[in-house]
N, CA, C and O atoms as CSV, one atom per row, in Angstrom:
chain,resi,resn,atom,element,x,y,z
A,1,MET,N,N,17.658,2.534,-11.387
A,1,MET,CA,C,16.875,2.956,-10.589
A,1,MET,C,C,16.500,2.218,-9.383
A,1,MET,O,O,16.655,1.032,-9.094
A,2,VAL,N,N,15.967,3.200,-8.743
A,2,VAL,CA,C,16.110,2.026,-7.424
A,2,VAL,C,C,14.562,1.531,-6.917
A,2,VAL,O,O,13.595,2.163,-7.343
A,3,VAL,N,N,14.389,0.570,-6.143
A,3,VAL,CA,C,12.910,0.390,-5.833
A,3,VAL,C,C,12.658,0.679,-4.840
A,3,VAL,O,O,13.419,0.527,-3.884
A,4,TYR,N,N,10.640,1.565,-4.727
A,4,TYR,CA,C,10.393,2.297,-3.571
A,4,TYR,C,C,9.333,1.515,-3.242
A,4,TYR,O,O,8.505,0.872,-3.887
A,5,GLU,N,N,9.581,1.749,-1.899
A,5,GLU,CA,C,7.888,0.795,-1.638
A,5,GLU,C,C,6.509,1.845,-1.341
A,5,GLU,O,O,6.372,2.168,-0.161
A,6,GLY,N,N,5.812,2.217,-2.016
A,6,GLY,CA,C,4.835,3.682,-1.061
A,6,GLY,C,C,3.571,2.605,-0.574
A,6,GLY,O,O,3.249,1.545,-1.111
A,7,MET,N,N,3.051,3.191,0.489
A,7,MET,CA,C,2.165,2.774,1.026
A,7,MET,C,C,0.884,3.894,0.998
A,7,MET,O,O,0.603,4.328,2.115
A,8,PHE,N,N,0.141,4.373,-0.033
A,8,PHE,CA,C,-1.070,5.280,0.402
A,8,PHE,C,C,-2.221,4.694,0.772
A,8,PHE,O,O,-2.619,3.531,0.698
A,9,ILE,N,N,-2.827,5.980,1.305
A,9,ILE,CA,C,-4.390,5.953,2.241
A,9,ILE,C,C,-4.912,6.542,1.208
A,9,ILE,O,O,-4.545,7.509,0.541
A,10,LEU,N,N,-6.031,5.679,1.139
A,10,LEU,CA,C,-6.745,6.808,0.067
A,10,LEU,C,C,-8.411,6.809,0.627
A,10,LEU,O,O,-8.876,6.032,1.461
A,11,ASP,N,N,-8.954,7.629,0.095
A,11,ASP,CA,C,-10.600,7.747,0.446
A,11,ASP,C,C,-11.141,6.871,0.306
A,11,ASP,O,O,-11.497,6.613,-0.844
A,12,PRO,N,N,-11.390,6.218,1.082
A,12,PRO,CA,C,-12.512,5.203,1.021
A,12,PRO,C,C,-13.891,5.535,0.334
A,12,PRO,O,O,-14.555,4.551,0.009
A,13,SER,N,N,-14.481,6.930,0.033
A,13,SER,CA,C,-15.524,6.665,-0.410
A,13,SER,C,C,-15.169,7.058,-2.485
A,13,SER,O,O,-15.793,6.863,-3.527
A,14,LYS,N,N,-13.900,7.641,-2.119
A,14,LYS,CA,C,-14.290,7.487,-3.926
A,14,LYS,C,C,-13.516,6.213,-4.107
A,14,LYS,O,O,-14.012,5.786,-5.149
A,15,PHE,N,N,-12.593,5.330,-3.730
A,15,PHE,CA,C,-11.984,4.257,-3.705
A,15,PHE,C,C,-13.338,3.197,-4.149
A,15,PHE,O,O,-13.147,2.447,-5.106
A,16,VAL,N,N,-14.629,3.160,-3.470
A,16,VAL,CA,C,-15.687,2.185,-3.206
A,16,VAL,C,C,-15.983,2.549,-4.758
A,16,VAL,O,O,-15.685,1.690,-5.588
A,17,ARG,N,N,-16.646,3.971,-5.274
A,17,ARG,CA,C,-16.945,4.032,-6.357
A,17,ARG,C,C,-16.464,3.511,-7.587
A,17,ARG,O,O,-17.205,3.255,-8.537
A,18,ASP,N,N,-15.294,3.360,-7.583
A,18,ASP,CA,C,-14.244,3.264,-8.707
A,18,ASP,C,C,-13.566,2.363,-8.226
A,18,ASP,O,O,-12.991,3.211,-7.543
A,19,PRO,N,N,-12.972,1.236,-7.862
A,19,PRO,CA,C,-11.631,0.618,-7.526
A,19,PRO,C,C,-10.644,0.676,-8.678
A,19,PRO,O,O,-9.453,0.968,-8.574
A,20,GLY,N,N,-11.264,0.374,-9.735
A,20,GLY,CA,C,-10.107,0.382,-10.544
A,20,GLY,C,C,-9.795,1.365,-11.153
A,20,GLY,O,O,-8.866,1.283,-11.957
A,21,ALA,N,N,-10.596,2.803,-10.921
A,21,ALA,CA,C,-9.946,4.074,-11.365
A,21,ALA,C,C,-8.974,4.547,-10.743
A,21,ALA,O,O,-7.995,5.224,-11.061
A,22,ALA,N,N,-9.545,3.901,-9.368
A,22,ALA,CA,C,-8.365,4.662,-7.999
A,22,ALA,C,C,-7.233,4.049,-8.446
A,22,ALA,O,O,-6.168,4.665,-8.422
A,23,ALA,N,N,-7.292,3.050,-8.807
A,23,ALA,CA,C,-6.017,2.034,-8.434
A,23,ALA,C,C,-5.020,2.921,-9.597
A,23,ALA,O,O,-3.976,3.482,-9.264
A,24,LYS,N,N,-5.393,2.918,-10.553
A,24,LYS,CA,C,-5.146,3.414,-12.145
A,24,LYS,C,C,-4.668,4.678,-11.789
A,24,LYS,O,O,-3.510,4.804,-12.190
A,25,GLN,N,N,-5.317,6.229,-10.866
A,25,GLN,CA,C,-4.515,7.187,-10.846
A,25,GLN,C,C,-3.386,6.924,-9.805
A,25,GLN,O,O,-2.351,7.586,-9.723
A,26,VAL,N,N,-3.809,5.631,-8.849
A,26,VAL,CA,C,-1.668,5.680,-8.239
A,26,VAL,C,C,-0.919,5.947,-9.193
A,26,VAL,O,O,-0.389,6.991,-9.572
A,27,ASP,N,N,-0.917,4.599,-9.664
A,27,ASP,CA,C,-0.294,3.849,-10.888
A,27,ASP,C,C,-0.165,5.399,-12.027
A,27,ASP,O,O,0.859,5.636,-12.667
A,28,ASP,N,N,-0.786,5.842,-12.047
A,28,ASP,CA,C,-0.587,7.086,-13.099
A,28,ASP,C,C,0.468,8.162,-12.589
A,28,ASP,O,O,1.345,8.637,-13.311
A,29,LEU,N,N,0.258,8.502,-11.176
A,29,LEU,CA,C,1.237,9.738,-10.446
A,29,LEU,C,C,2.239,8.492,-10.746
A,29,LEU,O,O,2.630,8.560,-11.912
A,30,ILE,N,N,2.592,7.749,-10.283
A,30,ILE,CA,C,4.317,7.146,-10.815
A,30,ILE,C,C,4.352,7.257,-11.707
A,30,ILE,O,O,5.081,8.203,-12.004
A,31,THR,N,N,3.766,6.600,-12.814
A,31,THR,CA,C,3.941,6.595,-14.519
A,31,THR,C,C,4.378,8.086,-15.007
A,31,THR,O,O,5.004,8.274,-16.050
A,32,ALA,N,N,3.946,9.180,-14.071
A,32,ALA,CA,C,3.940,10.625,-14.976
A,32,ALA,C,C,5.504,10.798,-14.161
A,32,ALA,O,O,6.388,11.484,-14.672
A,33,ASN,N,N,5.668,10.199,-13.057
A,33,ASN,CA,C,6.663,10.844,-12.892
A,33,ASN,C,C,7.861,10.134,-12.910
A,33,ASN,O,O,8.686,10.397,-12.035
A,34,GLY,N,N,8.225,8.894,-14.122
A,34,GLY,CA,C,9.431,8.389,-14.759
A,34,GLY,C,C,9.402,7.019,-14.145
A,34,GLY,O,O,10.451,6.376,-14.188
A,35,GLY,N,N,8.435,6.531,-13.628
A,35,GLY,CA,C,8.493,5.206,-12.911
A,35,GLY,C,C,7.713,4.384,-12.924
A,35,GLY,O,O,6.503,4.584,-12.815
A,36,THR,N,N,8.283,3.227,-13.069
A,36,THR,CA,C,7.076,2.238,-13.214
A,36,THR,C,C,7.201,1.143,-11.947
A,36,THR,O,O,8.111,0.964,-11.137
A,37,VAL,N,N,5.650,0.360,-12.153
A,37,VAL,CA,C,4.793,-0.002,-11.215
A,37,VAL,C,C,5.485,-1.217,-11.395
A,37,VAL,O,O,5.940,-1.515,-12.500
A,38,LEU,N,N,5.644,-2.178,-10.093
A,38,LEU,CA,C,6.098,-3.423,-10.142
A,38,LEU,C,C,5.043,-4.302,-9.301
A,38,LEU,O,O,4.641,-5.462,-9.381
A,39,ALA,N,N,4.782,-3.199,-8.454
A,39,ALA,CA,C,3.408,-4.253,-8.032
A,39,ALA,C,C,2.755,-3.206,-7.564
A,39,ALA,O,O,3.155,-2.124,-7.135
A,40,ALA,N,N,0.966,-3.971,-7.791
A,40,ALA,CA,C,0.217,-2.927,-6.747
A,40,ALA,C,C,-1.165,-3.428,-5.997
A,40,ALA,O,O,-2.087,-3.686,-6.771
A,41,ARG,N,N,-1.400,-3.581,-4.735
A,41,ARG,CA,C,-2.753,-4.296,-4.608
A,41,ARG,C,C,-3.354,-3.737,-3.720
A,41,ARG,O,O,-3.313,-2.506,-3.725
A,42,LEU,N,N,-3.777,-4.120,-3.131
A,42,LEU,CA,C,-5.038,-2.871,-1.960
A,42,LEU,C,C,-4.906,-3.880,-1.026
A,42,LEU,O,O,-5.401,-4.978,-1.281
A,43,TRP,N,N,-4.130,-3.631,0.351
A,43,TRP,CA,C,-3.528,-4.273,1.454
A,43,TRP,C,C,-4.574,-4.304,2.119
A,43,TRP,O,O,-4.738,-5.503,2.345
A,44,ASP,N,N,-5.679,-3.551,2.743
A,44,ASP,CA,C,-6.452,-3.193,3.616
A,44,ASP,C,C,-7.299,-2.245,3.898
A,44,ASP,O,O,-6.841,-1.136,3.621
A,45,GLU,N,N,-8.676,-2.227,4.473
A,45,GLU,CA,C,-9.475,-0.972,4.636
A,45,GLU,C,C,-9.840,-1.286,6.247
A,45,GLU,O,O,-10.249,-2.188,6.978
A,46,ARG,N,N,-9.344,0.269,6.273
A,46,ARG,CA,C,-8.756,0.166,8.603
A,46,ARG,C,C,-9.471,1.406,8.732
A,46,ARG,O,O,-9.834,2.119,7.797
A,47,LYS,N,N,-9.644,1.608,9.939
A,47,LYS,CA,C,-10.473,3.144,10.711
A,47,LYS,C,C,-8.855,3.558,11.398
A,47,LYS,O,O,-7.941,3.120,12.098
A,48,LEU,N,N,-9.222,4.503,10.759
A,48,LEU,CA,C,-7.732,5.352,11.562
A,48,LEU,C,C,-7.289,5.687,12.973
A,48,LEU,O,O,-7.954,5.055,13.793
A,49,ALA,N,N,-6.574,6.308,13.397
A,49,ALA,CA,C,-6.024,6.098,14.195
A,49,ALA,C,C,-6.585,7.405,15.116
A,49,ALA,O,O,-6.911,7.493,16.300
A,50,TYR,N,N,-6.528,8.647,13.690
A,50,TYR,CA,C,-7.267,9.452,14.319
A,50,TYR,C,C,-8.003,10.346,13.322
A,50,TYR,O,O,-7.156,10.812,12.560
A,51,PRO,N,N,-9.014,10.703,13.065
A,51,PRO,CA,C,-9.834,11.630,11.814
A,51,PRO,C,C,-8.619,12.196,11.125
A,51,PRO,O,O,-7.817,12.822,11.818
A,52,ILE,N,N,-8.381,12.035,9.752
A,52,ILE,CA,C,-7.561,12.790,9.237
A,52,ILE,C,C,-8.032,13.385,7.985
A,52,ILE,O,O,-8.095,12.709,6.958
A,53,ALA,N,N,-8.463,14.983,8.036
A,53,ALA,CA,C,-9.508,15.564,6.869
A,53,ALA,C,C,-10.909,14.968,6.614
A,53,ALA,O,O,-11.608,14.697,5.638
A,54,GLY,N,N,-10.979,14.901,7.856
A,54,GLY,CA,C,-12.565,14.114,8.169
A,54,GLY,C,C,-12.829,12.761,7.832
A,54,GLY,O,O,-13.951,12.255,7.805
A,55,HIS,N,N,-11.760,12.196,7.577
A,55,HIS,CA,C,-11.849,10.553,7.371
A,55,HIS,C,C,-11.484,10.156,8.437
A,55,HIS,O,O,-10.423,10.522,8.942
A,56,LYS,N,N,-12.627,8.991,9.209
A,56,LYS,CA,C,-12.157,7.760,10.117
A,56,LYS,C,C,-11.449,6.547,9.316
A,56,LYS,O,O,-10.432,5.979,9.714
A,57,LYS,N,N,-11.827,6.380,8.671
A,57,LYS,CA,C,-11.519,4.900,7.696
A,57,LYS,C,C,-10.493,5.255,6.460
A,57,LYS,O,O,-10.498,6.393,5.989
A,58,GLY,N,N,-9.656,4.287,5.979
A,58,GLY,CA,C,-8.779,4.135,4.589
A,58,GLY,C,C,-8.688,3.250,4.271
A,58,GLY,O,O,-8.761,2.124,4.763
A,59,VAL,N,N,-8.360,3.983,2.613
A,59,VAL,CA,C,-7.792,2.161,2.082
A,59,VAL,C,C,-6.855,2.275,1.868
A,59,VAL,O,O,-6.494,3.218,1.165
A,60,TYR,N,N,-5.872,1.249,2.435
A,60,TYR,CA,C,-4.217,1.108,2.339
A,60,TYR,C,C,-3.986,0.360,1.040
A,60,TYR,O,O,-4.034,-0.854,0.847
A,61,TRP,N,N,-3.655,1.607,-0.036
A,61,TRP,CA,C,-2.650,1.132,-1.289
A,61,TRP,C,C,-1.625,0.277,-0.985
A,61,TRP,O,O,-1.761,0.080,0.222
A,62,LEU,N,N,-0.684,-0.342,-1.367
A,62,LEU,CA,C,0.624,-0.986,-1.351
A,62,LEU,C,C,0.995,-0.991,-2.703
A,62,LEU,O,O,0.313,-1.340,-3.667
A,63,THR,N,N,2.134,-0.573,-2.678
A,63,THR,CA,C,2.812,-0.218,-4.232
A,63,THR,C,C,4.102,-0.548,-4.110
A,63,THR,O,O,4.445,-0.250,-2.965
A,64,TYR,N,N,5.092,-1.064,-4.779
A,64,TYR,CA,C,6.405,-1.374,-4.967
A,64,TYR,C,C,6.890,-0.785,-6.544
A,64,TYR,O,O,6.516,-1.553,-7.431
A,65,PHE,N,N,7.434,0.087,-6.906
A,65,PHE,CA,C,7.845,0.577,-7.929
A,65,PHE,C,C,9.493,1.117,-8.294
A,65,PHE,O,O,10.344,1.292,-7.423
A,66,ARG,N,N,9.672,1.289,-9.500
A,66,ARG,CA,C,11.393,1.602,-9.243
A,66,ARG,C,C,11.183,3.495,-10.233
A,66,ARG,O,O,10.358,4.035,-10.970
A,67,MET,N,N,12.174,3.745,-9.760
A,67,MET,CA,C,12.263,5.298,-9.835
A,67,MET,C,C,13.521,5.675,-10.069
A,67,MET,O,O,14.506,5.111,-9.592
A,68,PRO,N,N,13.535,6.437,-10.654
A,68,PRO,CA,C,15.188,7.561,-10.364
A,68,PRO,C,C,14.891,7.855,-9.429
A,68,PRO,O,O,13.707,7.537,-9.318
A,69,GLY,N,N,15.453,8.610,-8.013
A,69,GLY,CA,C,15.482,8.903,-6.591
A,69,GLY,C,C,15.240,10.451,-7.058
A,69,GLY,O,O,14.387,10.898,-6.292
A,70,GLY,N,N,15.529,11.192,-7.749
A,70,GLY,CA,C,15.652,12.415,-8.468
A,70,GLY,C,C,13.950,12.682,-8.229
A,70,GLY,O,O,13.665,13.795,-7.788
A,71,ASN,N,N,12.937,11.830,-8.465
A,71,ASN,CA,C,11.617,12.363,-8.957
A,71,ASN,C,C,10.988,11.839,-8.216
A,71,ASN,O,O,9.917,11.550,-8.749
A,72,VAL,N,N,11.065,11.323,-6.580
A,72,VAL,CA,C,10.253,11.222,-5.605
A,72,VAL,C,C,9.722,12.082,-4.701
A,72,VAL,O,O,8.891,11.938,-3.804
A,73,ALA,N,N,10.599,13.363,-5.256
A,73,ALA,CA,C,10.196,14.565,-4.134
A,73,ALA,C,C,8.925,15.365,-4.725
A,73,ALA,O,O,8.178,16.220,-4.250
A,74,THR,N,N,9.028,14.572,-6.235
A,74,THR,CA,C,7.869,15.298,-6.981
A,74,THR,C,C,6.673,14.583,-6.841
A,74,THR,O,O,5.636,15.138,-6.477
A,75,LEU,N,N,6.756,13.191,-7.149
A,75,LEU,CA,C,5.418,12.381,-6.522
A,75,LEU,C,C,5.151,12.990,-5.252
A,75,LEU,O,O,4.223,13.794,-5.162
A,76,GLU,N,N,5.807,12.721,-4.333
A,76,GLU,CA,C,5.262,13.337,-2.838
A,76,GLU,C,C,4.674,13.985,-2.938
A,76,GLU,O,O,3.557,13.715,-2.496
A,77,ARG,N,N,4.858,15.426,-3.600
A,77,ARG,CA,C,4.035,16.574,-3.257
A,77,ARG,C,C,2.983,16.323,-4.637
A,77,ARG,O,O,2.123,17.203,-4.670
A,78,GLN,N,N,2.914,15.733,-5.308
A,78,GLN,CA,C,1.443,15.474,-6.268
A,78,GLN,C,C,0.554,14.672,-5.575
A,78,GLN,O,O,-0.675,14.742,-5.617
A,79,ALA,N,N,1.577,13.521,-4.614
A,79,ALA,CA,C,0.447,12.854,-4.202
A,79,ALA,C,C,-0.288,13.810,-3.033
A,79,ALA,O,O,-1.492,14.016,-3.183
A,80,GLU,N,N,0.236,14.267,-2.137
A,80,GLU,CA,C,-0.468,15.746,-1.199
A,80,GLU,C,C,-1.258,16.356,-1.524
A,80,GLU,O,O,-2.095,16.590,-0.652
A,81,ILE,N,N,-1.563,17.133,-3.244
A,81,ILE,CA,C,-2.598,17.536,-3.552
A,81,ILE,C,C,-3.383,16.970,-4.598
A,81,ILE,O,O,-4.191,17.548,-5.324
A,82,ASN,N,N,-2.961,15.458,-4.583
A,82,ASN,CA,C,-3.921,14.704,-5.180
A,82,ASN,C,C,-5.796,14.649,-4.264
A,82,ASN,O,O,-5.613,14.972,-3.091
A,83,ASP,N,N,-6.863,14.442,-4.445
A,83,ASP,CA,C,-7.603,14.382,-3.381
A,83,ASP,C,C,-8.120,12.574,-2.818
A,83,ASP,O,O,-8.805,12.169,-1.878
A,84,LEU,N,N,-7.511,12.003,-3.743
A,84,LEU,CA,C,-7.293,10.828,-3.393
A,84,LEU,C,C,-6.798,10.466,-2.339
A,84,LEU,O,O,-7.381,9.882,-1.426
A,85,VAL,N,N,-5.973,10.702,-2.374
A,85,VAL,CA,C,-4.800,10.579,-1.640
A,85,VAL,C,C,-5.385,11.371,-0.409
A,85,VAL,O,O,-5.883,12.491,-0.296
A,86,ILE,N,N,-5.049,10.039,0.721
A,86,ILE,CA,C,-4.953,11.349,2.286
A,86,ILE,C,C,-3.912,11.217,3.089
A,86,ILE,O,O,-3.719,12.057,3.968
A,87,ARG,N,N,-3.082,10.153,2.919
A,87,ARG,CA,C,-1.703,10.171,3.305
A,87,ARG,C,C,-1.122,9.467,2.669
A,87,ARG,O,O,-1.754,8.886,1.787
A,88,LYS,N,N,0.197,9.219,2.798
A,88,LYS,CA,C,1.220,8.625,2.123
A,88,LYS,C,C,2.698,8.351,2.120
A,88,LYS,O,O,3.469,9.277,1.866
A,89,LEU,N,N,3.231,6.918,2.436
A,89,LEU,CA,C,5.412,6.562,3.031
A,89,LEU,C,C,5.600,6.428,1.619
A,89,LEU,O,O,4.824,6.147,0.707
A,90,ILE,N,N,6.783,6.689,1.660
A,90,ILE,CA,C,7.431,6.602,0.519
A,90,ILE,C,C,8.916,5.891,0.904
A,90,ILE,O,O,9.628,6.514,1.691
A,91,LEU,N,N,9.266,4.959,0.518
A,91,LEU,CA,C,10.066,4.258,0.991
A,91,LEU,C,C,11.322,3.564,0.185
A,91,LEU,O,O,11.164,3.176,-0.973
A,92,ARG,N,N,12.445,3.447,0.795
A,92,ARG,CA,C,13.517,2.911,0.027
A,92,ARG,C,C,13.914,1.849,0.323
A,92,ARG,O,O,14.404,1.646,1.434
A,93,VAL,N,N,13.765,0.613,-0.887
A,93,VAL,CA,C,13.729,-0.537,-0.807
A,93,VAL,C,C,15.484,-1.068,-0.708
A,93,VAL,O,O,16.432,-0.675,-1.388
A,94,ASP,N,N,15.465,-1.714,-0.007
A,94,ASP,CA,C,17.230,-2.325,-0.124
A,94,ASP,C,C,17.207,-3.271,-0.582
A,94,ASP,O,O,16.821,-4.380,-0.215
A,95,PRO,N,N,17.847,-2.706,-1.884
A,95,PRO,CA,C,18.513,-3.632,-3.328
A,95,PRO,C,C,18.048,-5.385,-2.624
A,95,PRO,O,O,17.038,-5.970,-3.017
A,96,ARG,N,N,18.999,-5.977,-1.572
A,96,ARG,CA,C,18.579,-7.387,-1.040
A,96,ARG,C,C,17.409,-7.460,-1.062
A,96,ARG,O,O,17.169,-8.184,-2.029
A,97,LEU,N,N,16.623,-7.211,-0.672
A,97,LEU,CA,C,15.433,-7.366,-0.655
A,97,LEU,C,C,13.778,-7.519,-1.438
A,97,LEU,O,O,12.706,-8.105,-1.290
A,98,ALA,N,N,14.542,-6.440,-2.434
A,98,ALA,CA,C,13.479,-5.895,-3.238
A,98,ALA,C,C,12.698,-6.997,-3.865
A,98,ALA,O,O,11.513,-7.258,-3.656
A,99,ASP,N,N,13.554,-7.628,-4.690
A,99,ASP,CA,C,12.341,-8.943,-5.614
A,99,ASP,C,C,11.772,-9.811,-4.885
A,99,ASP,O,O,10.852,-10.440,-5.409
A,100,ALA,N,N,12.258,-10.212,-3.007
A,100,ALA,CA,C,11.690,-10.934,-2.318
A,100,ALA,C,C,9.802,-10.235,-2.001
A,100,ALA,O,O,8.772,-10.899,-2.124
A,101,LEU,N,N,9.915,-8.663,-1.565
A,101,LEU,CA,C,9.218,-7.704,-1.327
A,101,LEU,C,C,8.102,-7.755,-2.753
A,101,LEU,O,O,6.889,-7.791,-2.545
A,102,VAL,N,N,8.447,-7.753,-3.645
A,102,VAL,CA,C,7.261,-7.332,-5.047
A,102,VAL,C,C,6.907,-8.771,-4.819
A,102,VAL,O,O,5.702,-8.899,-4.601
A,103,GLN,N,N,7.806,-10.262,-4.796
A,103,GLN,CA,C,6.712,-11.728,-5.354
A,103,GLN,C,C,6.075,-11.680,-4.004
A,103,GLN,O,O,5.042,-12.350,-4.036
A,104,HIS,N,N,6.246,-11.253,-3.058
A,104,HIS,CA,C,5.380,-11.597,-1.639
A,104,HIS,C,C,4.199,-10.404,-2.200
A,104,HIS,O,O,3.031,-10.782,-2.113
A,105,ALA,N,N,4.355,-9.459,-2.581
A,105,ALA,CA,C,3.404,-8.436,-3.234
A,105,ALA,C,C,2.287,-9.022,-4.566
A,105,ALA,O,O,1.121,-8.774,-4.872
A,106,LEU,N,N,3.085,-9.677,-4.968
A,106,LEU,CA,C,1.930,-10.302,-6.239
A,106,LEU,C,C,1.628,-11.359,-6.166
A,106,LEU,O,O,0.996,-11.851,-7.101
A,107,ALA,N,N,1.986,-12.200,-4.929
A,107,ALA,CA,C,0.991,-13.025,-3.964
A,107,ALA,C,C,0.024,-13.158,-3.538
A,107,ALA,O,O,-0.652,-14.174,-3.373
A,108,GLY,N,N,-0.228,-11.679,-3.211
A,108,GLY,CA,C,-1.255,-11.002,-2.223
A,108,GLY,C,C,-1.561,-12.080,-0.936
A,108,GLY,O,O,-0.550,-12.553,-0.418
A,109,ASP,N,N,-2.587,-12.409,-0.504
A,109,ASP,CA,C,-3.052,-13.277,0.705
A,109,ASP,C,C,-2.500,-14.488,0.780
A,109,ASP,O,O,-2.558,-15.116,1.837
A,110,ALA,N,N,-1.786,-15.075,-0.502
A,110,ALA,CA,C,-1.981,-16.297,-0.452
A,110,ALA,C,C,-0.487,-17.047,0.366
A,110,ALA,O,O,-0.335,-18.197,0.778
A,111,GLY,N,N,0.502,-15.822,0.380
A,111,GLY,CA,C,1.268,-16.561,1.519
A,111,GLY,C,C,1.044,-16.604,2.700
A,111,GLY,O,O,1.669,-17.296,3.503
A,112,ALA,N,N,-0.172,-15.630,3.031
A,112,ALA,CA,C,-0.575,-14.806,4.586
A,112,ALA,C,C,-0.619,-16.366,5.735
A,112,ALA,O,O,-1.361,-17.217,5.247
A,113,ARG,N,N,-0.123,-16.708,6.774
A,113,ARG,CA,C,-0.432,-17.306,7.440
A,113,ARG,C,C,-1.726,-17.651,7.794
A,113,ARG,O,O,-2.592,-17.030,7.177
A,114,ARG,N,N,-2.119,-18.480,8.627
A,114,ARG,CA,C,-3.129,-18.620,8.740
A,114,ARG,C,C,-2.850,-18.687,10.357
A,114,ARG,O,O,-1.929,-19.199,10.994
A,115,SER,N,N,-3.881,-18.050,10.710
A,115,SER,CA,C,-3.934,-18.368,12.672
A,115,SER,C,C,-4.283,-19.508,13.444
A,115,SER,O,O,-5.495,-19.709,13.514
A,116,PRO,N,N,-3.566,-20.287,14.025
A,116,PRO,CA,C,-4.072,-21.464,14.428
A,116,PRO,C,C,-5.251,-21.272,15.472
A,116,PRO,O,O,-5.485,-20.327,16.227
A,117,GLY,N,N,-5.672,-22.027,15.347
A,117,GLY,CA,C,-7.385,-22.578,16.327
A,117,GLY,C,C,-6.750,-22.159,18.260
A,117,GLY,O,O,-5.622,-21.898,18.678
A,118,PRO,N,N,-7.607,-22.233,18.721
A,118,PRO,CA,C,-7.538,-22.037,20.076
A,118,PRO,C,C,-7.104,-23.818,20.002
A,118,PRO,O,O,-7.412,-24.750,19.258
A,119,THR,N,N,-6.090,-23.620,21.413
A,119,THR,CA,C,-5.467,-24.613,22.223
A,119,THR,C,C,-6.386,-24.973,22.763
A,119,THR,O,O,-7.273,-24.211,23.146
A,120,PRO,N,N,-6.396,-26.900,23.008
A,120,PRO,CA,C,-7.140,-27.511,23.516
A,120,PRO,C,C,-6.648,-27.406,24.840
A,120,PRO,O,O,-5.453,-27.461,25.133
A,121,ALA,N,N,-7.929,-27.200,25.929
A,121,ALA,CA,C,-7.987,-27.171,27.372
A,121,ALA,C,C,-7.254,-28.824,28.369
A,121,ALA,O,O,-7.734,-29.941,28.563
A,122,ALA,N,N,-6.380,-28.393,28.633
A,122,ALA,CA,C,-5.996,-29.244,29.778
A,122,ALA,C,C,-6.653,-30.041,30.413
A,122,ALA,O,O,-7.243,-29.462,31.326
A,123,PRO,N,N,-6.947,-31.645,30.365
A,123,PRO,CA,C,-7.958,-32.422,30.749
A,123,PRO,C,C,-7.731,-32.360,32.261
A,123,PRO,O,O,-6.614,-32.414,32.775
A,124,ALA,N,N,-9.352,-32.194,33.206
A,124,ALA,CA,C,-9.001,-31.871,34.406
A,124,ALA,C,C,-8.586,-32.715,35.511
A,124,ALA,O,O,-9.461,-33.509,35.858
A,125,GLY,N,N,-7.341,-32.776,36.256
A,125,GLY,CA,C,-7.347,-33.469,36.716
A,125,GLY,C,C,-6.064,-33.493,36.304
A,125,GLY,O,O,-5.637,-34.236,37.188
A,126,ALA,N,N,-4.965,-33.211,35.528
A,126,ALA,CA,C,-4.012,-33.760,34.614
A,126,ALA,C,C,-2.980,-32.949,35.074
A,126,ALA,O,O,-1.858,-33.036,34.575
């Protein structure tokens, strides 16, 4: 089975009401199509570049999963008709990178770099 990365933009009003149920609904879409979820987490909530179906914001849900290649088209179709999912993007992950990407997703924000503070100004006359 192949590893895939799925980025799902979810309806923020439905996600806020019950985040656990929303996450389970995305996982259920994957498992119903013969997939196995390896890692799933909230990535971010952002303002969309343009309104999609009346939504100006979206909740980005990142998922890594294993699935037979023939089932991906069915998963994409079911995500399109699901009222929780505003948009989706599913990409095949290079097998050489799969383990590292899954581990990074499981670590969450713990591996994120901190931005350095402002650089000190040079002394006057130097």
